[in-house]
C-alpha positions in Angstrom: -11.0 0.5 9.7 -14.1 1.1 11.8 -13.5 -0.8 15.1 -17.2 -1.5 15.7 -17.7 -2.8 12.1 -14.5 -4.9 12.4 -15.6 -6.4 15.7 -19.0 -7.1 14.4 -17.7 -8.9 11.3 -15.2 -11.0 13.4 -17.9 -11.9 16.0 -20.4 -12.8 13.2 -17.9 -15.1 11.3 -16.8 -16.7 14.5 -20.3 -17.3 15.6 -21.2 -18.9 12.3 -18.1 -21.1 12.4 -18.8 -22.3 15.9 -22.5 -23.0 15.1 -21.5 -25.0 12.1 -19.0 -27.1 14.0 -21.5 -27.8 16.8 -24.1 -28.9 14.2 -21.6 -31.2 12.6 -20.6 -32.5 16.0 -24.1 -33.9 16.5 -23.5 -36.5 13.9 -19.8 -36.9 14.3 -18.5 -40.2 15.5 -16.6 -40.7 18.8 -13.0 -39.5 18.4 -13.9 -37.5 15.3 -13.9 -38.3 11.6 -10.2 -38.8 11.3 -8.8 -42.2 12.3 -5.3 -40.8 12.3 -5.3 -37.5 14.2 -1.6 -36.9 13.7 -1.9 -37.2 9.9 -4.9 -34.8 9.9 -3.0 -32.3 12.1 -0.1 -32.5 9.6 -2.4 -31.7 6.7 -4.0 -28.9 8.6 -0.5 -27.5 9.4 0.3 -27.4 5.7 -2.9 -25.5 4.9 -2.4 -23.1 7.7 1.2 -22.5 6.9 0.5 -21.9 3.2 -2.3 -19.4 4.2 -0.1 -17.6 6.7 2.9 -17.3 4.3 0.8 -15.9 1.4 -1.1 -13.6 3.8 2.1 -12.4 5.4 3.7 -11.5 2.1 0.6 -9.7 0.9 0.3 -7.7 4.2 3.9 -6.7 3.8 3.2 -5.5 0.3 0.1 -3.6 1.4 1.9 -2.0 4.3 4.7 -0.8 2.0 2.1 0.9 -0.2 0.3 2.3 2.9 3.6 3.7 4.2 4.5 5.2 0.8 1.2 7.1 0.8 1.8 8.3 4.3 5.3 9.5 3.6 4.2 11.1 0.3 1.5 13.1 2.1 4.0 14.3 4.8 6.6 15.2 2.2 4.1 17.1 0.1 3.0 19.2 3.1 6.6 20.0 4.0 7.4 21.1 0.5 4.4 23.4 0.5 5.8 25.3 3.5 9.3 25.4 1.8 7.8 26.8 -1.4 6.0 29.5 0.5 9.3 30.6 2.0 11.1 30.4 -1.3 8.3 32.4 -3.0 9.1 35.5 -0.9 12.4 35.9 -2.8 10.7 36.1 -6.2 9.5 39.3 -7.8 6.9 40.9 -5.5 3.9 40.4 -7.8 4.7 36.8 -8.5 5.5 36.2 -4.8 2.0 37.2 -3.7 0.3 35.3 -6.5 2.3 32.1 -5.9 1.9 32.3 -2.1 -1.9 32.6 -2.5 -2.0 29.7 -4.9 0.1 27.5 -2.6 -2.3 28.1 0.2 -5.2 27.3 -2.1 -3.4 24.2 -3.2 -3.1 23.0 0.4 -6.7 23.8 1.1 -7.9 21.9 -2.0 -5.8 18.9 -0.9 -7.5 18.8 2.5 -11.0 19.6 1.5 -11.2 18.4 -2.1 -8.7 15.6 -2.8 -8.8 13.9 0.5 -12.6 13.2 0.4 -12.2 12.0 -3.2 -9.4 9.7 -2.1 -11.5 8.3 0.6 -14.4 7.7 -1.8 -12.1 6.2 -4.4 -13.0 8.8 -7.1 -9.8 10.8 -7.3 -8.4 8.8 -10.2 -5.7 10.6 -12.3 -7.2 14.1 -11.8 -4.6 16.9 -11.4 -4.8 19.6 -8.8 -6.0 22.8 -10.5 -3.9 25.0 -8.3 -0.8 23.2 -9.6 -1.8 24.4 -13.1 -2.4 27.9 -11.8 1.1 28.0 -10.2 2.6 26.8 -13.5 0.9 29.6 -15.4 2.0 32.2 -12.9 5.6 31.0 -13.0 5.6 31.3 -16.8 5.3 35.1 -16.4 8.2 35.4 -13.9 11.4 36.9 -15.2 14.1 37.0 -12.5 16.0 40.3 -12.5 18.6 39.6 -9.7 20.8 36.7 -8.7 18.6 36.1 -5.6 15.4 36.0 -7.7 17.1 33.7 -10.2 18.3 31.3 -7.4 14.7 31.3 -5.9 13.3 30.7 -9.4 15.5 27.6 -10.0 14.9 26.3 -6.5 11.1 26.7 -7.0 11.2 24.5 -10.0 13.1 21.8 -8.1 10.6 22.0 -5.3 7.7 21.8 -7.7 9.1 18.5 -9.1 9.6 17.1 -5.6 6.1 18.2 -4.6 4.6 16.5 -7.6 6.5 13.3 -6.9 5.3 13.3 -3.3 1.7 13.9 -4.5 1.9 10.9 -6.8 3.1 8.8 -3.8 0.2 10.0 -1.8 -2.4 9.3 -4.5 -0.8 6.0 -5.5 -2.2 4.1 -2.5 -5.8 5.0 -3.1 -6.2 2.5 -5.9 -5.0 -0.4 -3.8 -2.2 -2.8 -4.6 -3.8 -6.1 -4.1 -5.4 -7.5 -7.3 -8.7 -9.3 -7.3 -7.1 -12.8 -8.0 -5.1 -12.6 -4.8 -8.3 -11.8 -2.8 -10.0 -14.8 -4.5 -7.1 -17.1 -3.6 -7.0 -15.9 0.0 -10.7 -16.4 0.5 -10.6 -19.8 -1.2 -7.8 -21.0 1.1 -9.7 -19.6 4.1 -12.8 -21.5 3.0 -10.8 -24.7 2.7 -9.4 -24.3 6.2 -12.8 -23.7 7.5 -14.3 -26.9 5.9 -11.3 -28.9 7.0 -11.6 -27.7 10.6 -15.3 -28.9 10.6 -14.0 -32.5 10.3 -12.3 -32.2 13.7 -15.8 -32.3 15.2 -15.8 -34.9 18.1 -18.8 -35.8 20.2 -16.5 -37.0 23.0 -15.2 -33.5 23.6 -17.1 -30.8 25.4 -18.9 -28.2 23.2 -16.8 -25.4 24.7 -13.6 -27.1 23.6 -14.9 -27.7 20.2 -16.1 -24.2 19.8 -12.8 -22.8 21.0 -11.0 -25.0 18.4 -12.7 -23.5 15.4 -13.5 -20.1 16.9 -9.9 -19.3 17.5 -8.9 -20.3 13.9 -11.7 -18.4 12.2 -11.4 -15.3 14.3 -7.6 -15.0 13.7 -8.1 -15.4 9.9 -10.9 -12.9 9.9 -8.9 -10.3 11.8 -5.9 -10.7 9.5 -8.1 -10.3 6.4 -9.7 -7.2 7.8 -6.2 -5.8 8.6 -5.2 -6.5 5.0 -8.3 -4.8 3.7 -7.5 -1.7 5.9 -3.9 -1.5 4.6 -5.0 -1.9 1.0 -7.3 1.1 1.4 -5.2 3.7 3.3 -7.8 6.5 3.1 -10.6 4.6 4.7 -12.5 6.2 7.6 -11.9 5.1 11.1 -8.9 3.8 13.0 -5.7 3.6 10.9 -7.0 5.6 8.0 -4.6 8.3 6.7 -5.8 11.9 7.5 -4.6 15.2 6.0 -3.0 16.1 9.3 0.4 17.1 7.8 -1.2 19.4 5.3 -3.4 21.0 7.9 -0.4 21.6 10.1 1.5 23.1 7.1 -1.4 25.5 6.4 -1.4 26.7 10.0 2.4 27.2 9.9 2.0 29.2 6.6 -0.7 31.4 8.1 1.4 32.1 11.2 4.5 32.8 9.1 2.7 35.2 6.7 1.2 37.0 9.7 4.6 37.3 11.4 6.3 38.9 8.3 3.3 41.1 7.6 2.7 39.7 4.1 -0.4 41.0 2.4 -1.6 38.0 0.3 -5.0 37.9 -1.4 -6.2 34.3 -1.6 -7.9 33.4 -4.9 -10.0 30.7 -3.1 -12.4 30.1 -0.3 -11.7 28.0 2.8 -12.4 24.8 0.9 -9.8 25.6 -1.7 -12.3 26.4 -4.4 -11.7 29.3 -6.8 -13.5 32.6 -6.1 
């Protein structure tokens, strides 16, 4: 999440909560609205515990989805490098074509799919270079044992790459349904209103402000954290970046240059067909 934006939201909600409590405090009786402070504290503990348990469970769920997307992106990038190596053992014409299409696949992930994931517009769209590689592979007819082995291995790697891609794309849709957000916000609002009734004119304003400010600021930060985990491709701190695929593309370029492979890429730097 954007640190500045998150700090601004936390500061704003805390300021509103403190202001509201100080306004209520003006008309609050001595020793507060509750005649039995221990009983009120017990009820507040139940509310806070319920909120923290639900929020903790949902954060764990969101982090699992976030981590699945991260691992999928890294695994996909690794398999691209492995497939480039494996392609060199296929028939020469197919090797050059598949190598070029793999590089274009990686470029399209970095420059095409990643921005769409961040914008939430990727959906179920397939990668066009995956289709291009499938068509190229249809025309491959292994003639030696080495080529046959490379052909079989390529198909296994393709399946693994597609699974990794699905893991990467899965997190973009978010895993927290709207009803859960409604429940969390409702409980947070109930805790906020309940805390207002702890207003006490006999206490200093600083103490009263600290009482509600600490509660509201912590709840706000946790909700912002949950929002960031539920949207792993957001811009800012903690958002997933195509670092692994960019590293793989650099490795492929260096490896192809080292072996002197002459590959004509059917795409531009952004991974778009030319």
